[in-house]
C-alpha positions as CSV (number, residue, x, y, z in Angstrom):
1,M,113.1,164.4,59.9
2,R,114.2,167.0,62.5
3,R,114.8,164.2,65.0
4,N,117.0,162.3,62.5
5,V,119.1,165.5,61.9
6,I,119.5,166.0,65.6
7,Q,120.6,162.4,66.1
8,L,123.2,162.7,63.3
9,F,124.5,165.9,64.8
10,L,124.8,164.3,68.3
11,G,126.5,161.3,66.8
12,A,129.1,163.6,65.0
13,I,129.8,165.3,68.4
14,L,130.4,161.9,70.1
15,L,132.7,160.8,67.3
16,A,134.8,164.0,67.4
17,W,134.9,164.4,71.2
18,F,135.3,160.8,72.4
19,G,136.4,158.9,69.3
20,V,133.1,156.8,69.7
21,H,131.4,155.4,66.7
22,P,127.9,156.8,66.8
23,G,126.4,153.4,66.3
24,W,128.4,152.0,69.2
25,A,127.3,154.5,71.9
26,A,126.0,152.9,75.1
27,T,122.3,153.0,75.7
28,E,121.0,156.0,77.5
29,P,120.4,155.8,81.3
30,P,116.9,154.8,82.2
31,A,114.1,157.2,82.7
32,E,113.2,158.4,86.2
33,P,111.9,157.3,88.7
34,R,113.3,153.8,88.6
35,F,110.9,151.8,90.8
36,P,107.5,151.9,92.5
37,V,107.4,152.4,96.2
38,T,107.9,149.1,97.9
39,P,109.7,147.8,101.1
40,F,112.1,145.9,98.8
41,V,113.6,149.1,97.4
42,V,115.6,150.8,100.1
43,D,116.2,154.5,99.6
44,V,119.5,155.4,101.2
45,K,118.4,159.0,101.7
46,S,115.4,158.0,103.7
47,P,115.3,156.9,107.4
48,P,116.9,154.9,109.0
49,Y,120.0,155.7,106.9
50,S,119.3,159.3,105.9
51,A,122.4,159.8,103.7
52,R,122.6,163.4,102.6
53,G,124.1,163.1,99.1
54,D,125.0,166.8,99.2
55,G,128.7,166.4,98.3
56,V,129.7,168.0,101.6
57,T,128.4,165.7,104.4
58,D,130.4,162.5,104.9
59,D,127.9,159.7,104.1
60,T,130.3,156.8,104.9
61,E,128.5,155.6,108.1
62,A,125.0,155.9,106.6
63,L,125.9,153.9,103.4
64,Q,127.9,151.3,105.3
65,R,124.9,150.7,107.7
66,A,122.6,150.4,104.6
67,L,124.9,147.8,103.2
68,N,125.3,145.9,106.4
69,E,121.5,145.6,106.8
70,N,120.5,144.9,103.2
71,V,123.2,142.9,101.5
72,G,122.1,139.3,100.6
73,Q,118.3,139.9,101.1
74,H,117.1,140.3,97.5
75,R,116.6,144.0,98.0
76,V,117.7,147.1,95.9
77,L,119.7,149.7,97.6
78,Y,118.6,152.8,95.7
79,F,120.7,156.0,95.3
80,P,118.6,159.0,94.4
81,A,120.3,161.8,92.5
82,G,123.1,163.3,94.6
83,E,126.8,163.2,95.4
84,Y,127.6,160.8,98.3
85,L,130.9,161.7,99.9
86,V,132.8,158.8,101.5
87,S,136.1,158.6,103.4
88,R,136.9,154.9,103.6
89,T,136.1,151.6,101.7
90,L,132.4,150.6,101.6
91,T,132.3,146.8,102.1
92,W,129.6,144.2,101.4
93,P,129.3,142.0,104.4
94,K,129.3,138.2,104.5
95,K,126.6,138.2,107.2
96,W,123.7,140.2,108.3
97,A,122.5,139.4,111.9
98,D,123.1,135.7,112.2
99,H,122.4,134.9,108.5
100,E,125.0,134.0,105.9
101,N,124.9,136.1,102.7
102,W,125.2,134.4,99.3
103,G,125.1,137.6,97.2
104,F,121.7,138.6,95.9
105,T,122.4,142.3,96.2
106,R,121.6,145.1,93.8
107,L,122.8,148.7,94.0
108,S,120.9,151.1,91.6
109,G,121.3,154.8,91.0
110,Q,118.4,157.0,89.9
111,H,120.6,158.2,87.0
112,R,124.1,157.4,86.1
113,D,125.2,161.0,85.6
114,R,123.5,162.3,88.8
115,S,123.9,159.5,91.3
116,I,127.6,159.8,92.3
117,I,129.7,158.1,95.0
118,R,132.8,160.3,95.5
119,L,135.9,159.6,97.6
120,R,137.0,162.5,99.8
121,N,140.2,164.1,98.4
122,G,143.4,162.9,99.9
123,T,142.1,159.7,101.4
124,F,144.0,156.9,99.6
125,T,147.3,158.7,98.9
126,N,149.6,155.7,98.9
127,A,149.7,154.1,95.4
128,S,151.7,151.1,96.8
129,Q,148.8,150.3,99.1
130,P,145.7,150.7,96.8
131,A,142.2,150.6,98.3
132,A,138.7,150.8,96.8
133,I,135.8,153.1,97.2
134,M,133.6,150.0,97.3
135,W,134.5,146.3,97.7
136,S,131.5,144.1,96.8
137,G,132.5,140.9,98.5
138,G,133.7,137.4,97.6
139,F,134.7,135.1,100.4
140,G,136.8,132.2,99.3
141,S,134.5,130.2,97.0
142,A,132.4,130.8,93.9
143,D,129.1,131.3,95.7
144,W,128.4,135.0,95.6
145,F,125.5,135.0,93.3
146,H,123.3,137.5,91.3
147,N,124.9,140.8,92.3
148,Y,124.4,144.1,90.4
149,V,125.8,147.6,90.4
150,E,123.8,149.8,88.0
151,D,123.4,153.4,87.0
152,L,126.0,154.9,89.3
153,T,129.2,157.0,88.9
154,F,132.2,156.3,91.1
155,D,134.6,159.3,91.3
156,V,137.9,158.9,93.2
157,G,138.5,162.6,93.7
158,T,141.9,164.4,93.8
159,N,145.1,163.4,95.4
160,N,144.1,159.7,95.6
161,P,146.7,157.8,93.5
162,G,146.0,154.6,95.4
163,A,142.2,154.7,94.8
164,T,140.4,152.0,92.9
165,A,136.8,152.9,92.1
166,L,135.0,149.6,92.4
167,Q,136.1,146.0,93.2
168,F,133.2,144.0,91.9
169,Y,132.5,140.3,92.5
170,A,129.7,137.9,91.3
171,N,129.3,134.3,90.3
172,N,127.1,132.6,87.7
173,S,125.1,135.8,87.1
174,G,125.8,139.4,88.0
175,A,126.6,142.6,86.2
176,V,128.0,146.1,86.3
177,R,125.8,148.2,84.0
178,N,125.5,151.8,82.9
179,C,128.2,153.0,85.2
180,R,130.9,155.6,85.0
181,F,134.3,155.6,86.7
182,R,136.2,158.8,86.9
183,A,139.7,159.8,88.1
184,P,141.2,163.3,87.8
185,A,144.8,163.6,86.6
186,G,147.2,162.2,89.3
187,S,144.5,160.2,91.0
188,G,143.2,156.6,90.4
189,F,144.8,153.2,90.5
190,V,142.2,151.0,88.8
191,G,138.7,152.0,87.6
192,L,137.0,148.6,87.6
193,D,138.9,145.9,89.4
194,L,137.7,142.3,88.7
195,A,141.1,140.7,89.6
196,H,141.1,141.5,93.3
197,R,140.5,137.8,94.1
198,D,140.2,134.5,92.3
199,L,137.0,132.8,91.0
200,N,135.3,136.0,89.9
201,G,132.6,135.4,87.3
202,P,130.8,134.5,85.2
203,L,129.6,138.1,85.1
204,L,128.8,140.9,82.6
205,V,130.0,144.4,82.2
206,Q,127.9,146.5,79.9
207,N,127.6,150.1,78.8
208,C,130.3,151.4,81.1
209,E,132.8,154.3,80.7
210,I,136.1,154.7,82.5
211,T,138.1,157.9,82.4
212,G,141.6,158.2,83.9
213,F,143.3,155.8,86.3
214,R,146.5,153.8,85.8
215,R,144.5,150.9,84.4
216,G,140.9,151.2,83.3
217,V,139.9,147.6,83.8
218,A,141.9,144.9,85.6
219,T,141.0,141.2,85.2
220,G,142.9,138.1,86.3
221,H,143.1,134.5,87.4
222,A,141.9,131.5,85.3
223,V,138.2,131.3,86.3
224,N,135.3,131.9,86.0
225,S,135.1,134.1,82.8
226,Q,134.0,137.7,82.3
227,T,132.0,139.2,79.4
228,F,132.1,142.9,78.3
229,E,130.0,144.8,75.8
230,Y,130.0,148.5,75.0
231,L,133.0,149.6,77.0
232,T,134.7,153.0,76.7
233,L,138.2,153.6,78.0
234,R,139.9,157.0,78.0
235,G,143.1,158.6,79.5
236,Q,144.7,155.6,81.3
237,T,148.4,155.9,82.0
238,E,149.5,152.2,81.9
239,F,146.9,150.1,80.0
240,G,143.3,150.6,79.1
241,F,142.4,146.9,79.8
242,D,144.8,144.6,81.6
243,N,144.0,140.9,81.7
244,E,146.3,138.6,83.7
245,G,145.0,135.1,82.8
246,Q,141.2,135.4,82.8
247,A,138.9,134.2,79.9
248,I,137.5,137.4,78.5
249,S,134.9,138.1,75.8
250,L,134.9,141.7,74.7
251,R,132.6,143.3,72.1
252,R,132.4,147.0,71.1
253,L,135.4,148.4,72.9
254,T,136.2,152.1,72.2
255,S,139.6,153.1,73.6
256,D,141.2,156.6,73.3
257,N,144.6,156.4,74.9
258,A,148.3,157.2,74.7
259,V,149.1,153.7,76.0
260,P,148.1,150.2,74.7
261,A,144.4,149.7,74.8
262,I,144.7,146.0,75.9
263,R,147.4,143.8,77.5
264,S,146.3,140.2,77.8
265,Y,147.3,136.7,78.4
266,G,144.8,133.9,79.1
267,V,142.0,133.7,76.5
268,L,140.8,136.9,74.8
269,T,137.9,137.3,72.4
270,L,137.9,140.8,70.9
271,L,135.1,141.7,68.5
272,E,134.3,145.0,66.8
273,A,136.7,147.4,68.6
274,N,137.7,150.9,67.7
275,L,141.2,151.8,69.2
276,T,142.7,155.3,69.0
277,G,146.3,155.9,70.0
278,R,147.3,159.4,71.1
279,D,150.6,161.3,71.7
280,G,153.4,158.7,72.1
281,A,151.5,155.7,70.9
282,S,152.8,155.6,67.4
283,N,155.5,153.0,68.3
284,A,153.2,150.9,70.5
285,P,150.7,148.1,69.6
286,A,147.1,148.7,70.4
287,V,146.7,145.1,71.7
288,I,149.5,143.1,73.4
289,N,149.1,139.3,73.7
290,Y,151.8,137.8,75.8
291,N,153.0,134.7,77.6
292,G,151.5,132.5,75.0
293,G,147.9,133.6,75.6
294,R,145.2,132.8,73.1
295,V,143.5,135.6,71.3
296,W,140.9,135.7,68.5
297,A,140.0,139.1,67.1
298,R,137.7,140.3,64.4
299,D,136.8,143.7,63.0
300,V,139.3,145.7,65.0
301,T,140.2,149.2,63.7
302,T,143.0,151.3,65.0
303,S,144.6,154.7,64.4
304,G,147.7,156.3,65.9
305,Y,149.3,153.0,67.0
306,G,152.3,151.2,65.4
307,R,150.4,147.9,65.2
308,A,146.9,146.7,65.8
309,L,148.2,143.6,67.7
310,A,151.6,142.1,68.8
311,D,152.2,138.6,70.1
312,V,155.2,138.7,72.4
313,A,156.9,136.3,74.7
314,T,157.0,138.0,78.1
315,P,155.6,141.2,79.8
316,D,159.2,142.5,80.0
317,F,158.7,143.7,76.4
318,L,156.1,146.1,77.7
319,A,158.4,148.4,79.7
320,A,158.4,151.1,77.0
321,Y,155.5,149.7,74.9
322,R,157.8,149.6,71.9
323,V,157.6,147.5,68.7
324,R,160.9,148.1,67.0
325,G,161.1,147.6,63.2
326,T,158.5,145.9,61.0
327,G,159.2,142.3,61.6
328,Q,157.9,141.8,65.1
329,P,156.6,138.1,65.2
330,G,152.8,137.9,65.3
331,S,152.3,141.6,64.7
332,R,149.2,142.8,62.9
333,G,148.3,146.2,61.7
334,P,146.9,148.7,61.3
335,D,143.5,146.9,61.3
336,I,142.3,143.3,61.9
337,N,139.6,141.7,59.7
338,E,140.0,138.4,61.5
339,Y,143.0,136.9,63.3
340,C,143.7,134.0,65.7
341,S,146.9,133.4,67.5
342,H,146.5,129.6,67.0
343,P,145.4,127.5,64.1
344,V,141.8,126.5,63.6
345,T,140.8,122.9,64.2
346,S,138.6,121.7,61.4
347,P,137.9,117.9,61.2
348,F,136.9,118.1,57.5
349,G,139.3,120.9,56.5
350,G,138.1,124.2,55.1
351,V,138.3,127.9,55.3
352,G,139.0,128.2,59.0
353,R,137.1,131.4,59.5
354,S,134.2,132.5,61.7
355,L,130.6,132.3,60.3
356,R,130.0,136.1,60.7
357,L,126.5,135.5,61.8
358,P,124.5,138.7,62.0
359,V,124.6,140.2,65.5
360,K,121.3,141.7,66.7
361,E,120.7,143.9,69.7
362,P,117.8,143.2,72.0
363,P,114.8,145.2,70.7
364,A,113.9,148.2,72.9
365,L,110.6,148.4,74.7
366,P,109.1,151.8,75.5
367,P,109.4,152.6,79.2
368,D,106.4,152.5,81.5
369,D,105.9,155.0,84.3
370,P,106.5,152.9,87.5
371,A,103.4,154.6,89.0
372,N,101.4,152.6,86.4
373,W,103.1,149.2,87.0
374,A,100.9,146.4,88.4
375,D,102.5,145.5,91.7
376,V,101.4,141.9,92.4
377,D,101.5,142.6,96.2
378,R,98.7,145.0,95.8
379,F,96.6,142.3,94.1
380,G,97.1,140.0,97.2
381,A,100.4,138.2,96.4
382,D,102.6,137.1,99.3
383,P,106.1,138.5,98.7
384,H,107.6,136.1,101.3
385,G,106.9,133.0,99.3
386,V,104.7,131.2,101.9
387,A,101.1,131.4,100.6
388,D,100.2,130.5,97.0
389,S,100.2,133.7,95.0
390,S,99.1,132.2,91.6
391,A,95.6,133.9,91.6
392,A,96.9,137.3,92.7
393,I,99.7,137.4,90.1
394,Q,97.3,136.3,87.4
395,R,94.9,139.2,88.4
396,A,97.8,141.6,88.0
397,V,98.7,140.2,84.6
398,D,95.0,140.6,83.5
399,S,94.7,144.1,84.9
400,G,95.6,145.8,81.7
401,A,99.0,147.1,82.9
402,T,101.8,146.7,80.4
403,T,104.4,146.1,83.2
404,V,103.8,143.6,86.0
405,F,106.0,144.0,89.0
406,L,107.1,141.2,91.4
407,P,109.1,142.9,94.1
408,G,109.5,139.8,96.4
409,S,109.7,136.0,96.2
410,Y,106.6,134.0,95.4
411,R,105.1,130.5,95.6
412,L,103.0,129.4,92.7
413,Q,100.8,126.3,92.6
414,S,99.3,127.2,89.1
415,T,101.0,128.3,85.9
416,I,100.7,132.1,85.2
417,I,99.5,132.8,81.7
418,L,101.3,135.9,80.4
419,R,98.6,137.4,78.1
420,G,96.8,140.5,77.2
421,A,98.5,143.9,77.4
422,V,101.5,142.9,79.5
423,R,104.8,143.2,77.8
424,R,107.3,143.3,80.7
425,L,107.6,141.2,83.8
426,V,110.0,142.9,86.3
427,G,111.4,141.4,89.5
428,L,113.8,142.7,92.1
429,D,116.0,139.5,92.0
430,G,113.6,137.5,94.1
431,M,112.8,133.8,93.7
432,I,109.9,132.0,92.1
433,N,108.9,128.6,93.5
434,Y,112.2,127.8,95.3
435,G,112.3,124.0,95.3
436,T,108.6,123.3,94.6
437,G,105.5,124.5,92.8
438,A,104.0,124.8,89.3
439,K,105.7,123.7,86.1
440,P,106.1,125.8,84.1
441,D,105.8,128.9,86.4
442,F,105.0,131.1,83.4
443,R,103.6,130.4,79.9
444,L,104.0,133.2,77.4
445,G,101.6,133.3,74.5
446,E,100.6,135.7,71.8
447,G,99.8,139.3,72.6
448,P,99.6,142.8,71.1
449,S,103.1,143.8,72.2
450,P,105.7,142.9,69.5
451,V,108.3,142.1,72.2
452,F,108.2,140.6,75.7
453,E,110.8,141.1,78.4
454,F,111.4,139.1,81.5
455,T,114.0,140.7,83.8
456,H,115.8,140.4,87.2
457,F,114.8,137.1,88.8
458,S,117.4,135.1,90.8
459,Y,115.5,131.7,90.6
460,V,112.6,130.5,88.6
461,G,112.0,126.9,89.7
462,G,109.3,125.9,87.2
463,G,110.8,127.8,84.3
464,L,109.2,129.6,81.4
465,E,107.3,128.1,78.4
466,I,107.4,130.1,75.2
467,D,104.4,129.7,73.0
468,T,104.9,132.6,70.7
469,R,107.1,133.7,67.8
470,R,107.4,137.2,69.3
471,P,110.9,138.2,70.3
472,V,111.5,137.4,73.9
473,I,114.2,139.0,76.1
474,L,115.5,137.4,79.3
475,R,117.8,139.8,81.2
476,S,119.5,138.8,84.5
477,V,117.4,135.6,85.1
478,S,119.0,132.7,86.9
479,D,118.1,129.0,87.3
480,A,115.2,129.2,84.8
481,S,114.6,126.3,82.4
482,L,113.1,127.3,79.0
483,E,110.7,125.2,76.9
484,F,109.5,126.1,73.4
485,T,106.3,124.9,71.8
486,A,105.9,124.3,68.0
487,R,104.4,127.9,67.7
488,A,107.7,129.3,68.9
489,K,109.7,127.9,66.0
490,G,111.4,130.7,64.1
491,G,111.1,133.2,66.9
492,E,113.8,135.3,68.4
493,L,115.3,134.9,71.8
494,F,117.7,137.3,73.6
495,L,119.5,136.1,76.7
496,E,121.6,138.5,78.7
497,D,123.3,137.5,81.9
498,C,121.3,134.3,82.2
499,V,121.8,130.9,84.0
500,T,119.9,127.9,82.8
501,H,120.0,124.2,82.4
502,A,119.9,122.0,79.3
503,L,118.7,124.6,76.8
504,E,117.3,123.2,73.6
505,C,116.5,125.6,70.8
506,R,114.3,124.3,68.1
507,G,114.6,126.5,65.1
508,Q,114.9,129.7,67.1
509,N,117.2,132.6,66.4
510,V,119.2,133.2,69.6
511,W,121.6,135.9,70.7
512,A,123.1,135.5,74.1
513,R,125.5,137.7,76.1
514,Q,127.0,136.0,79.2
515,L,125.3,132.6,79.3
516,N,126.0,130.1,82.0
517,I,124.8,126.5,81.7
518,E,125.5,123.9,84.4
519,N,124.1,120.3,84.1
520,E,125.1,116.8,83.3
521,G,124.4,115.7,79.7
522,D,123.7,117.9,76.7
523,H,124.0,121.5,77.7
524,L,123.1,123.6,74.7
525,I,121.3,122.2,71.6
526,N,120.8,124.1,68.4
527,A,118.4,122.2,66.2
528,G,117.9,123.9,62.9
529,G,118.3,127.5,64.2
530,T,120.9,130.3,64.4
531,L,122.8,130.7,67.6
532,W,125.3,133.5,68.5
533,V,126.9,133.6,72.0
534,L,129.2,136.2,73.4
535,G,130.6,134.6,76.6
536,Y,129.5,131.1,77.2
537,K,130.6,129.3,80.4
538,T,129.7,125.8,81.4
539,E,130.2,123.3,84.3
540,R,130.0,119.6,84.6
541,G,130.2,116.9,82.0
542,G,128.3,116.2,78.8
543,T,128.3,117.8,75.3
544,L,128.4,121.6,75.7
545,L,127.1,122.4,72.2
546,A,125.2,120.0,70.0
547,S,124.3,121.4,66.5
548,R,122.2,119.6,64.0
549,D,119.6,119.9,61.2
550,G,121.4,122.6,59.3
551,A,121.9,124.8,62.4
552,R,124.5,127.6,62.4
553,S,126.2,128.2,65.7
554,E,128.9,130.8,66.7
555,I,130.4,130.7,70.2
556,L,132.7,133.7,70.9
557,G,134.4,132.8,74.3
558,N,134.6,131.6,77.1
559,F,135.2,128.1,78.5
560,S,134.2,124.9,80.1
561,Y,134.9,124.6,83.8
562,T,135.0,120.8,83.6
563,T,134.2,119.5,87.1
564,T,132.7,116.1,86.5
565,A,132.5,113.4,83.8
566,G,134.5,115.1,81.1
567,K,135.3,111.7,79.4
568,L,131.6,110.8,78.9
569,A,130.9,112.8,75.8
570,P,132.5,115.0,73.2
571,M,132.7,118.7,74.0
572,F,131.2,119.6,70.7
573,R,128.8,117.4,68.6
574,T,128.0,118.6,65.1
575,E,125.7,116.8,62.7
576,D,125.1,118.3,59.3
577,A,125.5,121.8,60.7
578,T,128.1,124.6,60.8
579,V,130.0,125.8,63.9
580,F,132.6,128.3,64.8
581,A,133.8,128.4,68.4
582,F,136.6,130.1,70.3
583,F,136.1,128.2,73.5
584,G,138.5,126.9,76.1
585,E,138.6,124.5,79.0
586,V,139.7,124.7,82.7
587,C,139.8,121.5,84.7
588,F,141.4,120.9,88.1
589,N,140.3,117.3,88.7
590,G,142.0,115.4,85.9
591,D,138.8,114.4,84.2
592,R,139.1,116.6,81.1
593,F,137.2,116.1,77.9
594,A,138.8,113.1,76.0
595,V,136.9,113.9,72.7
596,I,136.9,117.6,71.8
597,I,134.9,117.4,68.6
598,R,132.7,114.7,67.0
599,E,131.5,116.0,63.6
600,S,129.3,114.2,61.0
601,H,128.4,115.3,57.5
602,R,126.2,113.1,55.2
603,G,126.9,110.1,57.4
604,N,130.7,110.5,57.5
605,T,131.9,111.0,61.1
606,R,135.3,112.2,62.3
607,E,136.6,112.9,65.8
608,I,139.2,115.2,67.2
609,R,140.6,113.8,70.5
610,R,142.6,115.6,73.1
611,G,146.0,116.4,71.8
612,E,144.9,116.3,68.1
613,G,143.3,119.7,68.1
614,S,141.5,122.4,70.1
615,S,138.3,124.2,70.4
616,T,140.2,127.5,70.7
617,P,139.3,127.8,67.8
618,Y,137.1,125.1,66.2
619,G,135.4,125.5,62.8
620,T,133.5,123.0,60.8
621,G,135.2,124.1,57.7
622,L,132.0,124.4,55.8
623,A,131.3,128.0,56.5
624,E,131.5,129.2,52.9
625,S,129.2,126.6,51.5
626,A,126.7,126.9,54.3
627,R,126.2,130.7,54.1
């Protein structure tokens, strides 16, 4: 009882201080320490780098050397608690020694509030020539994979009006998680810059807070989609979130600003936002959609603004952020229950609204002290992926530890059975069976833990077989196929920042955040289950969502990057099921989808071909009767 009272008290403080709904607060930073001792976790305070982190010593050279020697090598650069002072941009290199880098880099702080990278005062003083504290790469094509910046604060210091905190870049999988970006008054250009070059994404930004800067978040260009969840913006001087053409999915935004919370064109999905206008915001819209951009919004609450949302023709309208009078075309206010800038395509007619499927958060697992993790290398596994490590990893799984740790990359000739006490399999973004080995790599059965988590693997060649109804969480896992046995029917699956191929769910309940599927043929199949996706990006041809057998599917952003064989299949295939999607298409080769929707109910089939309707949005029209 006492704990509940304390939680309510803290929630009230959050609401009063930050304007944050207590139920929307970001998750707490992880417990300390973060990792067991292993060569794959590189402590920047230890030799040979010996950064001081005392807030006085200039650590630029030490940190740049650490980046030069570890980027691209499936290692974690670890920042123990401290304030790391820098005096120029830290850059992620394209090469180390004579090797090309392809991403695969992770920066992790010990604690978000105590692991701080701070720019020396008066370093980037020219706002017309902005520069970043850290530039994380991107070199001309979309092949900068599986990059992460987690549990760090970036502080741009004083007298730095040209300072951007972080320019982040990742493709297919990658995330900025549990980070803070701070700019004192008079400093700061952009907090999190995702528009510094083209082809950025798919990626995920989650549990981040940005205070100050001219713009809190900057996104842009047409590809490859970016997904946000639990984002807090405060005290920006131009816009909280500025999107210039990207496909954005954004859930649980809290904004407290005297300027518009969002300016966007492109494709914007906005879900469950709380937007507070301060000072001179009473004549401004909270959200500005311009240049004919598409926007779908649901459950947006505002206060202090003249409108919740305004559709306008050009960005010239934005000079003074004014909406004059009450008849501004497309305006909505003060709150949005559900709104779309374009009509819903529904082959059979109907209500044209979203399904409002229940949104479930991944269940929390109690943390395990890293000192008690079962490190598979200590059981004889080869972290360099040469020798067969099957027996060693199985011994670690059967050791009685609840967390099994795979710090390197491994070759398996036999399937690992995930059984007994183990409830969490943790990697450091290494590879499992690159190009050869067992199939599946892992088989998950029943066990005493009510939840199982599989996290941070950049490649799982043989995939994962799920033979349990227990909830399963896959977090930051790439190139892993998933198979379900009959026992898994009705189970729960949580996918967060995942890349897979041809995923077929058979009666499962699935919640996905930032899902990327690339293959020819059917991409995502929902057979009789419930599917909710925030940020779905695809490549290549074939049906992108097939729903059947009474399935309910809701796709809230982003788009198909149609690169091959778009004419071979309908984009959406729906058979006796209900669907709502706000989902676009980008195609540069002329082979776009010819059939957008093929929908069948009780043997009656209708098609929507290109030019007859759109998937931004698409609804089956049977939402009311199917609930």
